C-alpha positions in Angstrom: -42.1 1.3 -51.6 -42.1 -0.9 -48.1 -39.7 -0.5 -45.6 -39.2 -2.5 -43.0 -37.8 -2.1 -39.3 -35.9 -4.2 -37.1 -36.0 -3.4 -33.5 -32.6 -3.3 -32.4 -34.2 -2.7 -29.0 -34.5 -6.5 -28.5 -31.6 -7.7 -29.5 -29.6 -7.3 -26.0 -32.6 -9.7 -24.6 -32.3 -12.3 -28.0 -28.3 -12.9 -27.4 -28.3 -12.5 -24.3 -28.6 -16.6 -23.1 -25.7 -17.5 -25.2 -23.1 -14.4 -23.9 -21.4 -16.1 -21.0 -20.6 -13.1 -17.9 -17.1 -14.1 -15.5 -17.5 -11.6 -12.5 -14.8 -12.1 -10.0 -15.2 -9.5 -6.5 -13.8 -7.3 -6.0 -11.4 -8.4 -2.6 -12.4 -6.2 0.0 -10.0 -4.1 2.5 -11.0 -3.7 5.7 -11.0 0.2 6.8 -8.6 0.8 8.7 -8.8 2.6 11.4 -5.3 5.7 12.1 -2.1 3.1 12.2 -0.8 5.4 13.3 0.6 5.2 17.4 -0.9 6.9 20.3 1.0 9.8 21.2 2.0 9.9 16.6 -1.4 11.0 15.7 0.0 12.5 12.0 0.0 10.7 9.4 2.2 12.3 6.7 2.7 9.8 4.3 0.4 6.2 3.7 2.6 3.7 0.8 1.9 0.8 -0.3 4.1 -1.9 -1.6 2.9 -5.6 -2.9 3.4 -7.3 0.3 3.3 -4.3 2.8 1.1 -1.2 3.9 4.0 1.3 5.3 3.0 4.9 7.1 5.4 7.8 8.4 3.3 9.5 11.5 4.0 11.8 14.1 3.3 15.2 15.8 4.0 18.4 14.4 7.0 16.2 12.5 8.0 13.0 11.2 8.6 11.0 14.5 7.7 7.2 13.5 8.2 4.6 11.0 5.1 2.0 11.1 5.3 -1.2 8.6 2.7 -3.5 8.4 2.5 -6.9 6.2 -0.8 -7.2 3.9 -0.7 -10.6 4.6 -1.3 -9.7 8.5 2.1 -11.9 9.1 3.8 -8.8 11.7 4.4 -5.0 12.2 7.1 -2.7 13.4 6.5 0.6 14.6 10.5 2.1 15.0 11.6 5.6 15.3 12.6 7.6 12.0 16.4 8.8 11.6 16.7 12.1 10.4 17.5 12.4 7.1 18.9 15.8 5.4 17.4 14.1 2.2 13.6 15.4 0.9 10.8 12.6 1.1 13.5 10.0 2.1 12.6 8.3 5.8 14.6 6.0 7.2 14.3 3.7 10.6 16.7 1.4 12.0 15.7 -1.3 14.6 18.8 -2.8 16.4 18.7 -6.2 17.9 21.8 -8.2 19.7 23.2 -10.1 15.9 21.2 -8.0 12.9 20.7 -4.4 11.7 17.4 -3.9 10.0 17.1 -0.7 7.9 13.9 0.4 7.0 14.7 2.8 3.6 10.8 4.7 2.2 11.3 7.1 -1.1 9.0 8.4 -3.0 9.7 4.9 -5.5 10.6 2.1 -3.2 10.7 0.3 -0.3 14.1 -1.1 0.7 15.0 -3.4 3.3 18.4 -3.9 4.5 19.7 -6.8 7.0 23.2 -6.2 8.0 23.8 -4.3 4.6 22.1 -6.4 2.9 18.9 -6.6 0.8 16.3 -8.3 1.7 13.5 -6.7 0.3 12.8 -4.3 -2.4 9.1 -3.4 -3.8 8.0 -0.7 -5.9 6.1 2.2 -3.6 3.1 4.3 -4.3 2.5 7.1 -1.9 -1.6 7.0 -1.0 -1.0 10.2 1.0 
């Protein structure tokens, strides 16, 4: 009895011209420097949503909220309010007409303008 052996190692080379691969390169994000301002160099939390990066900064304790739009359209650095809730960070930005409240929890970033929710996005804590 004669046995024929099919060498399968050459099969991918034969099939390769018929395979169409569509590869999209990953979007590279620049390596960030410390997002925390001078005088408050410690990064306690780095959270991200679909549109924002949020940092909770301070010295020995958290004192500063830093929010940055991922599209580069703006950023804000404001003091945190004291809160009795663990892992909840709240900051207020007030001007003559509007009061903006920024609330970050491990689950969500919520921004209100004069009490009305203008941003509510799922947050993911990276640090």
